[in-house]
C-alpha positions as CSV (number, residue, x, y, z in Angstrom):
1,M,76.8,110.0,69.6
2,T,79.9,111.7,68.2
3,S,82.1,109.6,66.0
4,V,80.4,106.5,67.0
5,Q,79.5,103.4,65.0
6,T,75.9,102.6,65.8
7,P,74.3,99.2,65.2
8,A,71.8,99.0,62.4
9,Q,68.1,98.1,63.0
10,D,68.8,94.5,62.2
11,G,71.6,94.3,64.7
12,A,74.4,94.3,62.1
13,P,77.1,97.0,62.7
14,T,77.6,99.8,60.2
15,G,80.7,101.8,59.4
16,P,84.0,101.2,61.1
17,S,84.2,99.0,64.1
18,V,85.2,101.8,66.5
19,L,82.5,102.8,68.9
20,K,83.1,106.1,70.7
21,P,80.3,107.2,73.1
22,A,80.3,110.7,74.4
23,T,78.2,110.1,77.5
24,E,77.6,107.3,80.0
25,A,74.1,106.7,78.6
26,Q,75.6,106.1,75.1
27,A,78.2,103.7,76.5
28,H,75.4,101.8,78.3
29,E,73.4,101.7,75.0
30,V,76.4,100.3,73.0
31,L,77.1,97.7,75.6
32,R,73.5,96.6,75.8
33,W,73.6,96.1,72.1
34,A,76.9,94.2,72.3
35,V,75.5,91.9,75.0
36,A,72.2,91.3,73.1
37,E,74.0,90.5,69.9
38,E,76.9,88.7,71.6
39,Q,79.4,91.0,70.0
40,P,82.7,91.1,72.0
41,V,84.3,94.5,72.5
42,E,87.7,95.8,73.4
43,L,87.6,98.6,76.0
44,V,90.1,101.4,75.2
45,G,90.8,104.8,76.9
46,G,94.1,106.4,76.0
47,G,95.4,103.2,74.4
48,T,98.6,103.3,76.3
49,K,98.1,99.7,77.7
50,R,96.6,98.0,74.6
51,A,99.8,95.9,74.2
52,I,99.7,94.6,77.7
53,G,98.1,91.2,78.1
54,R,97.0,88.7,75.5
55,P,95.7,90.1,72.3
56,V,92.0,90.9,72.8
57,Q,89.7,88.7,70.6
58,A,87.1,91.3,69.6
59,A,85.9,92.8,66.3
60,H,84.7,96.0,67.9
61,R,86.6,98.6,69.9
62,L,84.8,100.7,72.5
63,D,86.7,104.0,72.9
64,F,86.0,105.7,76.2
65,S,88.1,108.8,75.5
66,G,84.9,110.8,74.9
67,L,83.8,110.1,78.5
68,R,85.9,112.7,80.3
69,G,85.7,115.4,82.9
70,I,85.9,115.7,86.7
71,S,82.4,115.5,88.1
72,L,83.3,116.0,91.8
73,Y,86.3,117.4,93.6
74,E,86.1,118.3,97.3
75,P,89.7,119.1,98.4
76,E,88.7,119.5,102.0
77,E,87.1,116.0,102.0
78,L,90.0,114.5,100.0
79,V,87.8,113.0,97.4
80,L,87.5,113.2,93.6
81,S,85.2,111.7,91.0
82,A,85.9,111.7,87.2
83,A,84.7,109.9,84.1
84,A,86.7,106.9,83.1
85,G,88.1,108.5,79.9
86,T,89.5,111.6,81.7
87,P,93.2,112.0,81.0
88,L,95.2,111.3,84.2
89,A,97.3,114.3,83.4
90,E,94.2,116.5,83.7
91,I,93.4,115.0,87.1
92,E,97.0,115.3,88.4
93,A,97.1,119.0,87.3
94,T,93.9,119.7,89.1
95,L,95.2,118.1,92.3
96,A,98.6,119.8,92.0
97,A,96.9,123.2,92.0
98,R,95.6,122.4,95.5
99,R,98.8,120.8,96.6
100,Q,97.2,117.3,96.5
101,Q,98.1,114.1,94.7
102,L,97.2,110.5,93.9
103,A,99.4,109.0,96.6
104,F,99.7,105.6,94.8
105,E,101.9,107.3,92.2
106,P,100.6,105.6,89.0
107,A,103.1,104.8,86.4
108,D,102.8,106.1,82.8
109,P,103.4,103.1,80.6
110,G,102.9,105.0,77.3
111,P,106.6,105.6,76.5
112,L,107.5,101.9,77.2
113,F,105.2,101.0,74.3
114,G,106.2,103.8,72.0
115,R,103.3,106.0,72.9
116,P,103.4,109.6,74.0
117,A,103.7,110.3,77.7
118,G,100.7,111.8,79.5
119,T,97.9,110.2,77.5
120,Q,96.6,107.5,79.7
121,T,93.1,107.8,81.3
122,L,91.7,107.2,84.8
123,G,89.8,104.2,83.8
124,G,92.9,102.5,82.4
125,V,94.9,103.2,85.5
126,V,92.3,101.7,87.8
127,S,91.6,98.7,85.5
128,A,95.3,98.0,85.5
129,N,95.8,98.7,89.2
130,L,98.9,100.8,88.4
131,S,101.0,101.7,91.5
132,G,104.4,103.3,91.6
133,P,107.3,103.5,94.0
134,R,105.2,105.0,96.8
135,R,103.2,101.8,97.1
136,I,105.3,100.6,100.0
137,K,104.0,103.5,102.0
138,A,100.7,104.5,100.5
139,G,99.3,101.2,99.2
140,A,98.2,100.1,95.8
141,A,95.7,101.9,93.5
142,R,92.9,99.6,94.7
143,D,93.4,101.0,98.2
144,H,92.5,104.4,97.0
145,V,89.4,103.6,95.0
146,L,86.2,104.5,96.9
147,G,83.5,103.9,94.4
148,C,82.7,103.5,90.7
149,R,79.9,103.5,88.1
150,A,80.1,100.7,85.5
151,V,78.3,98.6,83.0
152,S,78.5,94.8,83.5
153,G,78.7,92.0,80.9
154,H,74.9,91.7,81.4
155,G,74.5,95.2,79.9
156,E,73.4,96.6,83.3
157,L,74.5,100.1,84.5
158,F,75.2,100.1,88.3
159,K,77.2,101.9,90.9
160,A,79.3,100.4,93.8
161,G,81.0,101.9,96.8
162,G,80.6,105.6,97.6
163,R,82.4,108.9,98.3
164,V,83.8,108.2,101.8
165,V,86.4,105.8,103.1
166,K,84.1,103.8,105.3
167,N,81.2,103.2,102.9
168,V,81.2,99.5,102.4
169,T,78.8,96.9,103.8
170,G,79.3,93.5,102.2
171,Y,81.6,93.1,99.2
172,D,83.9,95.9,98.2
173,L,83.2,95.6,94.5
174,P,85.4,98.5,93.3
175,K,88.4,96.7,94.6
176,L,87.4,93.6,92.7
177,F,87.2,95.6,89.5
178,T,90.5,97.3,90.1
179,G,93.2,95.3,88.3
180,A,90.7,93.2,86.3
181,W,91.9,94.8,83.1
182,G,88.4,95.5,81.9
183,T,87.4,91.8,81.8
184,L,84.6,92.1,84.4
185,V,82.9,95.5,83.9
186,A,83.3,98.6,81.8
187,L,84.1,101.5,84.2
188,T,82.3,104.8,83.3
189,E,83.2,106.8,86.4
190,V,85.6,106.3,89.3
191,T,85.8,108.0,92.8
192,L,89.2,108.2,94.4
193,K,90.7,109.2,97.7
194,V,93.3,111.9,97.3
195,L,95.9,113.0,99.8
196,P,98.1,116.2,100.4
197,A,101.3,116.4,98.4
198,P,104.5,116.5,100.5
199,E,106.1,119.9,100.9
200,H,109.6,118.5,100.2
201,E,111.4,115.4,99.2
202,R,115.0,114.1,99.4
203,T,116.5,111.0,98.0
204,L,119.5,109.5,99.8
205,L,121.8,107.6,97.3
206,L,124.1,104.8,98.4
207,L,126.7,104.2,95.7
208,G,128.4,101.0,94.5
209,L,126.6,98.3,96.5
210,D,126.0,94.9,95.0
211,D,122.4,93.6,94.8
212,A,122.4,91.6,98.1
213,A,124.0,94.4,100.1
214,A,121.6,97.0,98.6
215,I,118.5,95.0,99.4
216,Q,119.7,94.6,103.0
217,A,120.2,98.3,103.2
218,L,116.8,99.0,101.8
219,S,115.2,96.6,104.3
220,S,117.0,98.3,107.2
221,A,115.6,101.7,106.0
222,L,112.1,100.4,105.6
223,C,112.2,98.8,109.0
224,S,113.3,102.1,110.6
225,P,110.9,104.7,112.0
226,H,111.8,107.3,109.3
227,E,108.8,106.8,107.0
228,V,110.5,105.8,103.8
229,A,108.4,106.7,100.7
230,G,110.6,105.0,98.0
231,A,113.2,102.3,98.1
232,A,114.9,101.1,94.8
233,H,118.2,99.7,93.7
234,L,119.7,100.0,90.2
235,P,122.8,98.1,89.1
236,A,125.3,100.3,87.2
237,A,124.0,99.4,83.7
238,M,120.4,100.3,84.7
239,A,121.4,103.4,86.6
240,A,122.9,104.8,83.4
241,G,119.3,105.5,82.1
242,I,118.0,107.3,85.2
243,P,118.3,111.1,85.8
244,G,120.3,111.8,88.9
245,A,121.8,108.3,88.9
246,A,123.6,108.2,85.6
247,E,126.0,110.9,86.9
248,Q,127.1,108.7,89.7
249,G,128.9,106.1,87.4
250,A,128.0,103.3,89.8
251,A,125.2,101.1,91.1
252,V,122.7,103.3,93.0
253,T,120.6,102.4,96.0
254,A,117.9,105.0,96.5
255,I,115.8,105.9,99.6
256,R,113.2,108.6,99.4
257,L,111.9,110.7,102.3
258,E,109.0,113.1,102.0
259,G,107.2,115.7,104.3
260,F,108.0,119.1,105.8
261,A,111.5,120.2,105.0
262,P,112.8,120.3,108.6
263,S,111.4,116.8,109.2
264,V,112.9,115.5,105.9
265,A,116.3,116.9,106.7
266,Y,116.3,115.4,110.2
267,R,115.2,112.0,109.1
268,A,117.7,112.0,106.2
269,G,120.5,112.8,108.6
270,L,119.6,109.9,110.8
271,L,119.4,107.5,107.9
272,E,122.6,108.6,106.4
273,K,124.3,108.2,109.7
274,A,122.9,104.7,110.1
275,L,123.5,103.6,106.5
276,G,126.3,105.8,105.3
277,G,129.0,103.5,106.5
278,K,127.9,100.9,104.0
279,A,128.9,103.0,101.0
280,A,129.6,106.4,99.6
281,T,126.5,108.6,99.6
282,A,125.0,111.4,97.6
283,A,121.6,113.1,97.7
284,L,118.9,114.4,95.3
285,E,116.6,117.3,96.4
286,G,113.2,118.5,95.3
287,G,112.8,118.4,91.5
288,A,115.9,116.2,90.9
289,S,114.5,113.6,93.3
290,A,111.1,113.8,91.6
291,A,112.7,113.2,88.2
292,F,114.6,110.2,89.5
293,W,111.5,108.5,90.8
294,R,109.5,109.3,87.7
295,A,112.1,107.4,85.7
296,V,112.1,104.5,88.1
297,R,108.3,104.4,88.0
298,D,108.0,104.6,84.2
299,V,110.7,101.9,83.6
300,A,113.0,104.4,81.8
301,P,115.9,102.0,81.4
302,F,113.7,99.7,79.2
303,V,112.2,102.6,77.3
304,A,115.7,103.0,76.1
305,R,115.9,99.3,75.3
306,P,113.0,98.7,72.9
307,E,114.5,95.4,71.7
308,R,113.9,93.8,75.1
309,A,110.9,92.0,76.4
310,V,109.9,93.4,79.8
311,W,108.8,91.4,82.8
312,R,107.3,92.7,86.1
313,I,108.1,90.3,88.8
314,S,106.9,90.4,92.5
315,V,108.8,88.3,95.0
316,A,109.8,88.6,98.7
317,P,112.6,91.2,98.9
318,R,115.0,88.7,100.4
319,R,114.6,86.5,97.2
320,G,115.1,89.3,94.7
321,P,118.9,89.1,94.3
322,A,118.8,85.3,93.9
323,V,115.9,85.5,91.3
324,L,117.6,88.2,89.2
325,G,121.0,86.6,89.5
326,E,119.6,83.2,88.3
327,L,117.8,84.9,85.3
328,A,120.9,86.9,84.4
329,A,122.9,83.7,84.3
330,R,120.4,81.6,82.4
331,L,118.9,84.2,80.0
332,G,121.4,87.1,79.9
333,A,118.6,89.2,81.5
334,E,119.1,92.5,83.2
335,G,117.0,94.4,85.6
336,Y,116.5,96.6,88.6
337,Y,114.5,96.6,91.9
338,D,111.8,98.8,93.4
339,W,109.6,98.4,96.5
340,G,112.6,97.6,98.6
341,G,113.5,94.6,96.4
342,G,110.0,93.2,96.2
343,L,109.5,94.3,92.6
344,I,111.9,93.4,89.8
345,W,111.8,95.0,86.4
346,L,113.4,92.5,84.1
347,G,114.5,92.7,80.4
348,T,114.9,89.5,78.3
349,D,115.4,88.5,74.7
350,P,111.9,88.4,73.2
351,A,112.7,85.4,71.0
352,G,111.0,82.1,71.7
353,D,109.0,82.4,74.8
354,A,110.8,85.6,76.0
355,G,112.2,83.5,78.8
356,A,108.8,82.6,80.3
357,A,109.8,79.1,81.4
358,A,112.9,80.3,83.1
359,V,111.2,83.3,84.7
360,R,108.3,81.2,86.1
361,A,110.7,78.5,87.4
362,A,112.8,81.1,89.2
363,V,109.8,82.7,90.8
364,G,108.2,79.4,91.7
365,G,105.2,79.5,94.0
366,E,106.5,82.4,96.1
367,G,105.7,85.3,93.8
368,H,104.3,86.1,90.4
369,A,105.5,87.4,87.0
370,T,103.7,89.3,84.3
371,L,105.1,89.6,80.8
372,L,104.5,93.3,80.3
373,R,106.0,93.9,76.9
374,A,106.6,91.4,74.1
375,P,105.7,90.8,70.5
376,E,102.1,89.8,69.9
377,A,103.0,86.3,68.8
378,V,104.7,85.7,72.1
379,R,101.8,87.1,74.1
380,T,99.4,84.9,72.2
381,A,101.4,81.7,72.9
382,V,102.6,82.4,76.5
383,P,100.5,83.0,79.6
384,V,101.1,86.7,80.1
385,F,99.8,86.9,83.6
386,H,101.1,84.4,86.2
387,P,99.3,81.1,86.1
388,Q,96.9,80.7,89.0
389,A,96.7,77.7,91.3
390,P,93.7,75.5,90.3
391,A,91.5,76.6,93.2
392,L,92.2,80.3,92.5
393,A,91.7,79.8,88.8
394,A,88.3,78.2,89.4
395,L,87.3,81.1,91.7
396,S,88.4,83.6,89.0
397,A,86.3,81.8,86.4
398,R,83.2,82.0,88.6
399,V,83.7,85.7,89.1
400,K,84.0,86.2,85.4
401,Q,80.9,84.1,84.8
402,T,79.0,86.2,87.3
403,Y,79.8,89.6,85.8
404,D,80.4,88.8,82.1
405,P,78.9,85.3,81.3
406,R,79.0,85.8,77.5
407,D,82.7,86.9,77.5
408,I,81.8,90.3,75.9
409,L,84.4,92.5,77.7
410,N,88.0,92.3,76.6
411,P,87.7,88.6,75.8
412,G,91.0,86.7,75.9
413,R,93.0,89.5,77.5
414,M,93.9,87.8,80.7
415,T,93.3,84.2,79.7
416,A,92.2,82.4,76.6
417,G,88.5,83.3,75.8
418,I,85.6,81.2,77.0
């Protein structure tokens, strides 16, 4: 191993408690030791998401950044496999060279937590099920995961899924592991479906709409036949932190269209004709449009507000304005909408419970809220992920018991440790 703490013969760890395998076999060896000795480990790739979730209750850190490299890329078959520690920036650059992309548009949370941009890894993206503005058209990250190799909490190395879309008989385990935040298995390799990148993109901006009118306009656009690939609304205070929106000096309602340039121009013309009467309009083309959606995706308004706790709230789009309005009145919160109003990025005062009681009450049983950024003391005291109904919580506990019965992998990250 390179730069790896290895267990001594009597099972006691030696040296620093950071374990950095350079190969899958070494990762398997370390996890077998951890299971045998009942030594919980924190799984880390680029480290951009370590501050998401409850603080992990582990004395050892398993650093996967040494497991890197693209092991398979077949552009004609639209499939790519890479080690879990491969930087996502490397994968996206490889795909861009062949005019392809990860269609689920994963966010880069690094800057939101004071980390450099472009340092997250493939394993972290899949473990967190990160999906950006294009989710409304292309689906979530888990919809693009075809297969994986992983080590379970039993210390067993296994593979699941495959390299084609229709490869599953029985349980689709890779989808189960996607979004589990490393609490079920330690991913060592992931196989993804990739898709062609659009030739051109244009973003239509409606200016000055209030929240309710904006969500209605976005719903109309999404229900149209024009293949909308992004639908967001930023009140004026939030728009001030977004390239292409700050210059407008007003609330911005954004609708993205992608594809061949003539098709984009035609569809944009129809949409502007249908929606333009609701407000003044502007447009962003090509690179300006891409920069706008990167900022929306990466929560740029709250990168510029490091004093705020940040919530990620999913509700039915029709409820979005009421939920945000209630929280603005009760907490002095501020936020903006993505996914046609179905996703609210909310900033609150981090004092006390960071507004958890009010947020969960406003969401009720028709959505869920995740406390994405907050001080460690708050994340220890408050359920970070939305509390599950009793039946679902019991099912989740049984799944955890099946794959990691000794609570070795990221213990305490999603719920208090066993």
